[in-house]
C-alpha positions as CSV (number, residue, x, y, z in Angstrom):
1,M,0.0,0.0,0.0
2,G,2.8,2.5,1.0
3,R,4.5,1.7,-2.3
4,K,1.4,2.9,-4.3
5,I,1.3,6.1,-2.4
6,R,5.0,6.9,-3.0
7,I,4.3,6.3,-6.8
8,L,1.6,9.0,-6.7
9,G,3.9,11.3,-4.7
10,V,6.7,10.8,-7.2
11,F,4.6,12.1,-10.0
12,L,3.2,15.1,-8.1
13,V,6.6,16.2,-6.7
14,L,8.2,15.9,-10.2
15,V,5.6,18.3,-11.5
16,L,6.4,20.7,-8.7
17,I,10.1,20.6,-9.5
18,M,9.6,21.2,-13.2
19,T,7.3,24.1,-12.4
20,S,9.9,25.6,-10.1
21,C,12.6,25.2,-12.7
22,A,10.5,26.9,-15.3
23,K,9.7,29.9,-13.0
24,G,13.3,30.1,-11.7
25,D,12.3,30.0,-8.0
26,S,15.2,29.2,-5.9
27,G,13.5,28.3,-2.6
28,T,15.3,27.4,0.6
29,N,16.1,24.3,2.6
30,N,17.0,24.5,6.2
31,K,17.9,20.9,6.6
32,P,21.6,20.5,7.3
33,T,23.4,18.7,4.5
34,D,25.5,16.5,6.8
35,E,22.4,14.7,8.1
36,K,22.5,11.1,7.0
37,S,19.5,10.0,5.0
38,T,17.6,7.0,6.1
39,I,17.2,5.6,2.6
40,A,17.4,1.9,2.3
41,S,18.1,0.2,-0.9
42,E,15.2,-2.2,-1.5
43,N,15.4,-5.5,-3.4
44,K,19.2,-5.4,-3.7
45,D,19.2,-8.9,-5.1
46,N,16.9,-8.0,-7.9
47,K,19.3,-7.6,-10.8
48,E,16.6,-6.6,-13.3
49,E,15.6,-3.4,-11.5
50,K,18.2,-0.7,-12.1
51,K,18.7,1.6,-9.1
52,I,21.5,3.1,-7.0
53,D,22.2,2.6,-3.3
54,L,22.0,5.9,-1.4
55,S,22.1,4.5,2.1
56,G,24.6,6.2,4.4
57,L,25.0,9.3,2.3
58,S,24.4,12.8,3.4
59,D,21.5,14.6,1.7
60,E,23.8,16.6,-0.5
61,E,25.8,13.5,-1.5
62,A,22.5,11.6,-2.3
63,A,21.2,14.6,-4.3
64,Q,24.5,14.8,-6.3
65,K,24.1,11.2,-7.4
66,L,20.4,11.7,-8.3
67,V,21.1,14.8,-10.3
68,Q,23.9,13.0,-12.2
69,L,21.5,10.3,-13.2
70,L,19.2,12.9,-14.7
71,V,22.1,14.6,-16.5
72,D,23.3,11.2,-17.8
73,G,19.9,10.4,-19.1
74,K,19.4,7.4,-16.8
75,A,15.6,7.8,-16.3
76,E,15.0,4.2,-15.2
77,E,17.6,4.2,-12.5
78,Y,16.4,7.6,-11.2
79,F,12.8,6.4,-11.2
80,N,13.5,3.1,-9.4
81,T,15.8,4.8,-6.9
82,T,13.4,7.7,-5.9
83,Q,10.4,5.3,-5.8
84,S,12.0,3.4,-2.9
85,M,12.7,6.5,-0.9
86,E,10.9,7.4,2.3
87,T,8.6,10.5,1.9
88,M,10.6,12.8,4.2
89,D,13.9,11.8,2.5
90,Y,12.3,12.5,-0.9
91,Q,11.1,16.0,0.2
92,R,14.6,16.9,1.6
93,I,16.7,15.5,-1.1
94,V,14.7,15.6,-4.3
95,V,12.7,18.7,-3.6
96,G,15.4,20.5,-1.6
97,E,19.0,19.6,-2.3
98,S,18.5,18.5,-5.9
99,Q,16.9,21.8,-6.8
100,K,19.9,23.8,-5.3
101,L,22.3,21.7,-7.4
102,F,20.2,22.2,-10.5
103,E,20.9,25.9,-10.3
104,K,24.6,25.2,-10.6
105,L,24.5,23.1,-13.7
106,S,25.6,24.4,-17.1
107,R,23.0,25.2,-19.8
108,E,23.7,21.9,-21.6
109,E,23.4,19.9,-18.3
110,K,20.1,21.6,-17.4
111,D,18.7,20.7,-20.8
112,A,19.7,17.0,-20.3
113,Y,18.4,17.1,-16.8
114,L,14.9,18.4,-17.8
115,E,14.7,16.0,-20.8
116,T,15.4,13.0,-18.6
117,Q,13.0,14.3,-15.9
118,S,10.3,14.5,-18.5
119,K,10.8,10.8,-19.2
120,V,10.7,10.0,-15.5
121,S,7.4,11.9,-15.3
122,E,6.0,9.8,-18.1
123,M,7.2,6.6,-16.3
124,A,5.5,7.7,-13.1
125,N,2.3,8.5,-14.9
126,Q,2.3,5.1,-16.6
127,R,3.1,3.2,-13.4
128,N,0.4,5.2,-11.6
129,A,-2.1,4.1,-14.1
130,D,-1.0,0.5,-13.9
131,F,-1.5,0.5,-10.1
132,V,-4.6,2.7,-9.5
133,G,-6.1,3.6,-12.9
134,Q,-8.8,0.9,-12.6
135,E,-9.2,1.1,-8.9
136,Y,-10.8,4.5,-8.3
137,D,-13.7,4.8,-5.9
138,V,-16.4,6.9,-7.4
139,A,-16.7,9.4,-4.6
140,E,-20.1,10.8,-5.5
141,E,-21.6,10.0,-2.1
142,Y,-18.9,12.2,-0.5
143,V,-19.2,15.2,-2.9
144,E,-21.6,18.0,-3.3
145,F,-21.6,21.0,-5.6
146,T,-22.4,23.9,-3.4
147,E,-22.4,26.5,-6.2
148,T,-21.8,26.3,-10.0
149,G,-22.0,28.7,-12.8
150,Y,-21.0,29.3,-16.4
151,N,-20.8,32.0,-19.1
152,I,-21.5,31.1,-22.7
153,E,-19.5,33.2,-25.2
154,K,-19.1,33.0,-29.0
155,Y,-16.1,30.6,-29.1
156,Y,-15.9,29.2,-25.5
157,T,-17.8,28.7,-22.3
158,G,-16.3,29.7,-19.0
159,Y,-17.3,27.6,-16.0
160,G,-16.6,27.4,-12.3
161,G,-18.0,26.2,-9.0
162,F,-17.3,25.1,-5.4
163,V,-17.3,21.4,-4.4
164,E,-17.6,20.2,-0.8
165,N,-16.4,16.9,0.8
166,K,-19.3,16.0,2.9
167,S,-17.4,13.2,4.8
168,Q,-16.0,14.0,8.2
169,E,-13.9,10.8,8.1
170,K,-12.4,10.5,4.6
171,A,-10.4,12.9,2.5
172,I,-10.7,12.8,-1.3
173,Y,-7.7,12.6,-3.6
174,A,-7.7,13.3,-7.4
175,L,-11.3,14.3,-7.6
176,Q,-12.2,14.4,-11.3
177,I,-15.1,16.6,-12.5
178,D,-16.6,16.3,-15.9
179,I,-17.9,19.5,-17.5
180,N,-20.4,18.9,-20.3
181,L,-21.8,21.5,-22.7
182,L,-25.4,20.7,-23.6
183,D,-27.6,21.8,-26.5
184,K,-31.3,22.6,-26.2
185,D,-32.1,18.8,-26.1
186,N,-29.6,18.2,-23.4
187,N,-27.2,16.4,-25.7
188,V,-23.5,16.6,-24.9
189,V,-21.9,18.7,-27.7
190,A,-18.5,19.4,-26.0
191,S,-16.8,18.4,-22.8
192,S,-13.8,18.9,-20.7
193,M,-12.4,17.7,-17.3
194,D,-11.2,19.4,-14.2
195,T,-9.3,17.9,-11.3
196,I,-9.2,18.9,-7.6
197,T,-6.0,17.4,-6.2
198,Y,-7.1,17.1,-2.6
199,L,-10.2,17.7,-0.4
200,K,-9.8,17.1,3.3
201,Q,-12.7,16.1,5.5
202,G,-15.5,18.7,5.3
203,E,-13.5,21.0,3.0
204,T,-14.9,23.1,0.2
205,R,-12.7,24.2,-2.8
206,P,-13.3,26.1,-6.0
207,F,-12.7,24.9,-9.6
208,V,-12.6,27.0,-12.7
209,G,-11.8,26.8,-16.4
210,T,-13.1,27.2,-20.0
211,V,-14.4,24.7,-22.6
212,N,-14.2,25.4,-26.4
213,N,-17.6,25.5,-28.0
214,P,-18.4,23.2,-30.9
215,E,-16.7,24.1,-34.2
216,D,-20.0,23.6,-36.0
217,K,-21.6,27.0,-35.3
218,S,-25.0,25.6,-36.1
219,I,-24.8,23.8,-32.7
220,E,-25.7,26.2,-29.9
221,V,-24.7,25.7,-26.3
222,K,-27.6,26.2,-24.0
223,S,-26.4,24.9,-20.6
224,V,-23.6,23.2,-18.7
225,E,-23.7,20.0,-16.7
226,F,-21.2,19.2,-13.9
227,K,-20.6,15.6,-12.8
228,V,-18.2,13.8,-10.5
229,S,-16.6,10.9,-12.5
230,K,-13.6,9.8,-10.4
231,G,-12.0,10.2,-7.0
232,T,-10.2,8.2,-4.4
233,T,-11.2,8.4,-0.8
234,A,-8.3,8.5,1.7
235,K,-7.3,9.0,5.3
236,A,-5.8,12.4,5.6
237,F,-2.2,12.8,6.7
238,T,-2.1,14.2,10.3
239,E,0.5,16.9,9.4
240,E,-1.0,20.3,9.1
241,Y,-0.8,22.2,5.8
242,L,-1.3,25.7,4.6
243,E,-4.8,26.8,3.9
244,Q,-6.7,29.9,2.6
245,E,-6.5,31.8,5.9
246,D,-2.7,31.4,6.0
247,F,-2.3,33.8,3.1
248,E,-2.9,37.4,2.2
249,I,-3.4,38.7,-1.3
250,K,-2.1,42.2,-2.0
251,D,-1.3,44.4,-5.0
252,L,-4.0,42.8,-7.1
253,K,-4.0,44.4,-10.5
254,Q,-5.7,43.9,-13.9
255,A,-4.2,44.5,-17.3
256,Q,-7.1,44.5,-19.8
257,K,-6.5,43.3,-23.4
258,I,-8.8,43.0,-26.4
259,E,-10.6,39.8,-25.3
260,M,-9.0,38.9,-22.0
261,S,-7.3,40.3,-18.9
262,D,-4.0,39.5,-17.2
263,I,-4.5,39.3,-13.4
264,V,-1.4,40.0,-11.3
265,G,-1.0,39.9,-7.6
266,T,1.2,39.0,-4.6
267,V,0.6,36.1,-2.3
268,V,1.9,36.6,1.3
269,N,2.6,33.7,3.5
270,K,1.6,34.8,7.1
271,T,3.0,31.7,8.7
272,E,6.4,30.2,9.5
273,K,5.7,27.2,7.4
274,T,7.0,26.5,3.9
275,S,5.1,25.1,0.9
276,D,6.6,23.3,-2.1
277,F,3.7,24.2,-4.4
278,L,0.7,26.5,-4.1
279,E,-2.4,26.6,-6.4
280,V,-3.8,30.0,-7.2
281,I,-7.4,30.0,-8.4
282,V,-8.8,33.2,-9.9
283,L,-12.6,33.0,-10.1
284,I,-14.7,35.6,-11.9
285,R,-18.3,36.5,-11.6
286,K,-20.8,38.2,-13.8
287,D,-23.9,39.8,-12.3
288,G,-23.0,37.9,-9.1
289,K,-22.9,34.5,-10.7
290,I,-19.8,32.4,-11.4
291,A,-18.7,33.0,-15.0
292,G,-15.3,31.2,-15.2
293,G,-11.7,31.8,-14.3
294,S,-8.2,30.4,-14.5
295,K,-5.5,29.0,-12.2
296,T,-1.8,29.0,-11.9
297,G,0.9,27.7,-9.6
298,L,3.6,29.0,-7.3
299,A,6.6,26.9,-6.3
300,K,8.8,27.2,-3.2
301,M,6.9,29.6,-0.9
302,P,9.3,30.4,2.0
303,P,8.2,31.2,5.6
304,K,6.8,34.7,5.9
305,G,7.6,35.0,2.2
306,E,5.9,36.6,-0.8
307,L,5.5,35.4,-4.4
308,T,4.0,37.1,-7.3
309,F,1.5,35.3,-9.6
310,Q,0.1,36.1,-13.0
311,T,-2.7,34.5,-15.0
312,S,-5.1,35.4,-17.7
313,V,-8.9,35.3,-17.6
314,S,-11.2,35.3,-20.5
315,H,-13.1,38.5,-21.2
316,N,-12.6,41.9,-19.4
317,F,-14.3,41.5,-16.1
318,P,-14.2,44.3,-13.5
319,L,-11.5,43.7,-10.9
320,E,-14.2,43.8,-8.1
321,D,-15.8,40.7,-9.8
322,I,-12.6,38.7,-9.3
323,E,-12.0,36.4,-6.4
324,V,-8.6,34.8,-5.6
325,Y,-8.2,31.6,-3.6
326,I,-4.9,30.0,-2.5
327,Y,-4.4,26.3,-1.6
328,E,-1.5,24.0,-1.0
329,A,-1.7,21.8,-4.0
330,S,-1.2,18.3,-2.7
331,P,-0.9,17.6,1.0
332,K,0.6,14.2,1.9
333,I,-1.8,11.3,2.2
334,E,-1.2,8.5,4.7
335,D,-3.5,5.7,3.6
336,M,-5.3,5.3,0.2
337,K,-8.5,3.3,0.2
338,I,-7.7,1.0,-2.8
């Protein structure tokens, strides 16, 4: 069971690292580099599984070996090695130390690193599907849409809403929401999917996005249907994570363009905690009703730190009709119900 969770974690954290690299965020890591990792090399007698032994190495030494695997294009060895790591080791070494080493690489080494990392991400995604792709719980009994809305435009339809986890015992992981555009006869004429990474017990979170209208302009969109299609119930990890009330939004500005607006603002962390990755959701309203929105991410939020975000929303909505929500993207999960 723990192995399945680590596989999910590998994929999520890889996304965080790649986002951080793309944004150029440096982040900090207060863990001393001389601390010996507790990594144990599993299945040492398995000659077919390529991996390296990191046991007994300091965090920095372990990170150097992992970074070199990526630079050398050894995706399979990197994937197998990191998959067997304990969660806290992974956070310190892969998310912390490896990121600092990445900044010191040459341009050519960085290109090779990112190319291999992309292959590792594909491997994690495939292995994730192999393990849990057919084992999702349909979590409809736990989920309720507390508010939904949409705005039908000429070429696209904006949508958004809030979804609540009604359970006081189970969290929900990877909640998939289907958004269906309907014609006058309630036939589905276009569709899309949205995902909420994590909903703890009793929590409500927003979702937003856009769906392209049918290319055939004789087909007219009349309404939008929201349905829960997948989701895995889980026991939430006991460690606290950052929530909406832990942040402040300041310097919110809007740069209007012809058919869209850029929304720029600063997220302030009011706590002494760090976050590897934050999700910023910009929800827009029209005449008081949800009309759509967009989302973006921020990597490496330091304690008492500030990070600037920018995202684009369809159409030019007044700034007073825009709501901003901040969430830690993927808190750890202790036990998956699969």
